[in-house]
C-alpha positions as CSV (number, residue, x, y, z in Angstrom):
1,M,-24.6,114.6,-30.6
2,T,-26.4,117.5,-28.9
3,R,-29.0,115.2,-27.5
4,S,-26.3,112.9,-26.1
5,I,-24.6,115.9,-24.4
6,L,-27.9,117.0,-22.9
7,L,-28.6,113.5,-21.6
8,I,-25.2,113.3,-20.0
9,A,-25.6,116.8,-18.6
10,A,-28.9,115.8,-17.0
11,A,-27.4,112.7,-15.5
12,I,-24.5,114.8,-14.1
13,V,-26.8,117.3,-12.6
14,F,-28.9,114.8,-10.8
15,S,-25.9,112.7,-9.7
16,G,-24.6,115.9,-8.0
17,I,-27.9,116.7,-6.5
18,A,-28.5,113.3,-5.0
19,L,-25.0,111.9,-4.6
20,A,-26.1,108.6,-3.1
21,Q,-29.5,108.5,-4.9
22,S,-30.6,107.8,-8.4
23,S,-29.9,110.3,-11.2
24,G,-33.5,111.6,-11.1
25,T,-36.6,110.7,-12.9
26,L,-36.9,111.3,-16.7
27,E,-39.2,114.1,-15.9
28,E,-36.7,115.7,-13.5
29,Q,-34.0,115.4,-16.1
30,A,-36.2,116.9,-18.8
31,A,-37.1,119.8,-16.4
32,C,-33.4,120.9,-16.3
33,R,-32.2,119.9,-19.7
34,A,-32.8,123.3,-21.4
35,S,-31.4,125.3,-18.5
36,V,-28.2,123.2,-18.4
37,K,-27.8,123.6,-22.2
38,R,-28.5,127.4,-22.1
39,Y,-26.7,128.4,-18.9
40,C,-24.3,125.6,-17.8
41,A,-23.0,123.9,-20.9
42,Q,-19.5,125.1,-20.1
43,A,-19.7,123.5,-16.6
44,I,-20.4,120.0,-17.9
45,Q,-16.7,119.2,-18.4
46,G,-16.0,120.3,-14.8
47,G,-18.2,117.5,-13.4
48,D,-21.5,117.2,-11.6
49,M,-20.8,119.6,-8.8
50,M,-19.8,122.3,-11.3
51,V,-23.1,121.9,-13.1
52,L,-25.0,122.0,-9.9
53,S,-23.2,125.1,-8.8
54,C,-23.9,126.7,-12.1
55,L,-27.6,126.0,-11.8
56,Q,-27.6,127.4,-8.3
57,Q,-25.8,130.6,-9.5
58,N,-28.3,130.9,-12.3
59,R,-31.4,130.1,-10.2
60,P,-33.2,133.3,-11.2
61,R,-32.8,132.5,-14.9
62,I,-33.3,128.7,-15.0
63,S,-36.8,127.3,-15.7
64,K,-39.4,127.2,-12.9
65,A,-39.6,123.4,-13.4
66,C,-35.8,123.1,-12.9
67,R,-35.9,125.3,-9.8
68,Q,-38.6,123.0,-8.4
69,V,-36.4,120.0,-9.0
70,L,-33.5,121.7,-7.1
71,L,-35.8,122.5,-4.2
72,K,-37.2,119.0,-4.2
73,H,-33.6,117.7,-3.8
74,G,-32.8,120.2,-1.0
75,Q,-30.8,122.6,-3.2
């Protein structure tokens, strides 16, 4: 169940980052999975923009790889 939630969270994150684009590569999803689980799990139910906002608010704490994904997508 946890794995399903993380996969959904990753899809939500990347759909918010690139609204009209794909949901990110598997590598990009993996880069943010742990950060979403650790810092933004409560935001998942609020939708993709809530998760994105949470990641942005926690930018200093999220993984370097996840920060790079956000930067790559202009966030």
